[in-house]
MARDRENDREN-992879 format. One line per field, with one value per residue: residue number from 1; y, z, x of N, C-alpha, C in turn. Coordinates in steps of 0.001 Angstrom, whole numbers, plus 500000, padded with zeros to 6 digits. Layout:
<nodes>
seq = c(NUM  ...);
n_y = c(Y  ...);
n_z = c(Z  ...);
n_x = c(X  ...);
ca_y = c(Y  ...);
ca_z = c(Z  ...);
ca_x = c(X  ...);
c_y = c(Y  ...);
c_z = c(Z  ...);
c_x = c(X  ...);
</nodes>
This chain:
<nodes>
seq = c(1  2  3  4  5  6  7  8  9  10  11  12  13  14  15  16  17  18  19  20  21  22  23  24  25  26  27  28  29  30  31  32  33  34  35  36  37  38  39  40  41  42  43  44  45  46  47  48  49  50  51  52  53  54  55  56  57  58  59  60  61  62  63  64  65  66  67  68  69  70  71  72  73  74  75  76  77  78  79  80  81  82  83  84  85);
n_y = c(498827  501983  503414  501706  498554  496563  496650  496771  497754  498341  499289  500355  500432  503636  506764  507074  508220  509281  510210  512056  513020  515294  513685  511157  509158  509102  509912  507989  505690  506350  506546  503867  502551  503727  502626  499943  499969  500479  502731  504794  503837  504549  504768  505849  504710  502402  500814  502044  500426  498156  496139  496093  496882  495446  494985  494018  493517  493069  493006  493130  492795  493638  491695  492740  495069  497808  497217  494596  494579  496087  494339  492204  493485  493768  491219  489664  486959  486725  485489  484047  484704  485621  486318  488940  489676);
n_z = c(500000  498949  500065  502081  502920  504846  507927  511352  513611  516783  518353  521411  524197  524845  524218  521159  519536  516549  515640  514102  511824  509052  506154  507103  506912  508211  507212  505264  506773  508007  505697  504853  506993  506739  504260  505046  506677  504950  503301  500361  497684  495816  492834  493430  495748  495190  495288  493711  490769  491257  490561  491972  495134  498356  501294  504663  507596  511067  513342  516625  518639  521524  523166  522742  521410  519351  516581  516226  516422  514155  512158  512592  511937  509214  508340  508607  509688  512575  513789  515809  514745  512207  508761  506531  503229);
n_x = c(500854  500816  503756  504416  505399  504850  503104  502352  499966  498787  495943  495097  492776  491460  493120  494829  497665  499101  502223  504909  507542  507062  506031  506468  504584  502140  499592  499236  498841  496400  494783  494877  493596  491117  490284  490102  487877  485852  486123  486676  488787  491840  493782  496194  497031  498380  501473  504447  505431  503974  501036  498719  497157  497160  495339  495099  493254  492868  490383  489567  486862  484999  482451  479089  479670  478631  478773  478020  475227  474594  475522  473755  471307  471735  471627  473883  475677  477426  480469  483114  486453  485725  485843  485697  485190);
ca_y = c(500000  503191  503167  500810  497154  495833  497454  496300  498806  497899  500386  499918  501229  504983  507642  506683  509369  509006  511375  511844  514101  515439  512672  509893  508145  509117  509975  506699  504770  506740  506146  502410  502200  504162  501599  498718  500097  500732  503978  504722  503698  505334  504136  506430  503880  501259  501091  502181  499174  497058  496204  496212  497044  494509  495379  493070  494092  492199  493823  492365  493586  493074  491350  493882  496221  498177  496655  493318  494899  496493  493105  491485  494212  493554  489793  489076  486071  487043  484412  484256  484540  485899  487017  489641  490035);
ca_z = c(500000  498816  500274  503218  502523  505925  509133  512388  514565  517778  519025  522709  524742  525199  523163  520374  518791  515539  515501  513293  510941  507783  505197  507779  506522  509070  506364  504579  507747  508136  504446  504852  507947  506115  503289  505759  507262  503902  502568  498922  497312  494714  492199  494054  496889  494719  495295  492415  490241  491552  489790  492873  496559  499194  502693  505575  508923  512083  514318  517768  519269  522737  523009  523018  520595  518454  515235  516183  516135  512751  511366  512751  511143  507798  508045  508598  510821  513163  514570  516135  513611  510978  507723  505629  501983);
ca_x = c(500000  501644  505183  504602  505266  504188  502991  501446  499612  497810  495259  494596  491686  491877  493605  495999  498165  500123  503081  506100  507965  506360  506459  506769  503608  500949  498399  499108  498245  494998  494126  494743  492542  489863  489908  489736  486543  484865  486347  486907  490191  492378  494947  497382  497404  499162  502921  505108  505952  503053  499794  497575  497441  496422  495262  494476  493079  492274  489690  489084  485817  484415  481040  478236  480059  477526  478881  477302  473826  474544  475630  472486  470315  472037  471535  475226  475905  478729  481065  484523  487374  484989  486601  484819  485882);
c_y = c(501224  502841  502161  499376  496344  496684  496797  497423  498238  499124  499838  500825  502599  505744  507067  507877  508893  510282  511044  513047  514162  514411  511322  508788  508105  509093  508664  505680  505071  506344  504638  501965  502589  503140  500324  498783  500567  502014  503735  504694  504586  504582  504685  505586  502689  501653  501185  500832  497975  497229  496335  496437  496037  494992  494271  493750  493085  493106  492912  493246  492866  492718  492552  495130  496526  497568  495319  493530  495296  495266  492321  492138  493983  492085  489093  488248  486294  485864  484770  483984  484727  486677  487634  490056  491028);
c_z = c(500000  499034  501380  502768  503578  507184  510083  513381  515501  518473  520297  523142  525150  523988  522484  519528  517812  515366  514612  512424  509716  506805  505811  507444  507374  508238  505629  505508  507899  506878  504411  505805  507384  505087  503978  506345  506236  503124  501100  498610  496150  494119  492782  495229  496488  494668  493883  492000  490510  490733  490668  494301  497322  500632  503479  506923  509846  513143  515400  518530  520491  522467  523420  522230  519614  517058  515124  515871  514673  511846  511418  511897  509648  507395  507976  509857  511340  513996  514888  514889  512264  510022  506771  504416  501209);
c_x = c(500891  503113  505449  504374  504535  504213  502008  501228  498559  497239  494646  493445  492224  492364  494844  496399  499229  500935  504265  506382  507056  506917  506752  505758  502350  499674  498171  498460  496755  494217  493897  493639  491182  489375  489426  488336  485515  485024  486647  488396  490573  493558  496246  497876  498274  500629  503461  505683  505062  501776  498563  498069  496594  496485  494597  494363  492426  491678  489135  488110  485278  482958  480199  478599  478922  477599  478137  475819  473655  474617  474320  471390  470495  471980  472881  475400  477322  479210  482514  485362  486684  485873  485577  485633  485059);
</nodes>
């Protein structure tokens, strides 16, 4: 994705702050997370020299999280280790 080949970010409960110098890639991380949660993509996200970009995200949610109700309303059966493509 863009210039980042591989990255692992763990967001813990509470406030998470992304900091760094200009050009460090903060916006790229935000763009990638946006895509993972349903945002719109762009050909600009594909690394130079590659034909496509691939993103994978693992989201661990506590029971009772509002997303479970949304899935239920949409007819999506939610289970542990669920993969959404």
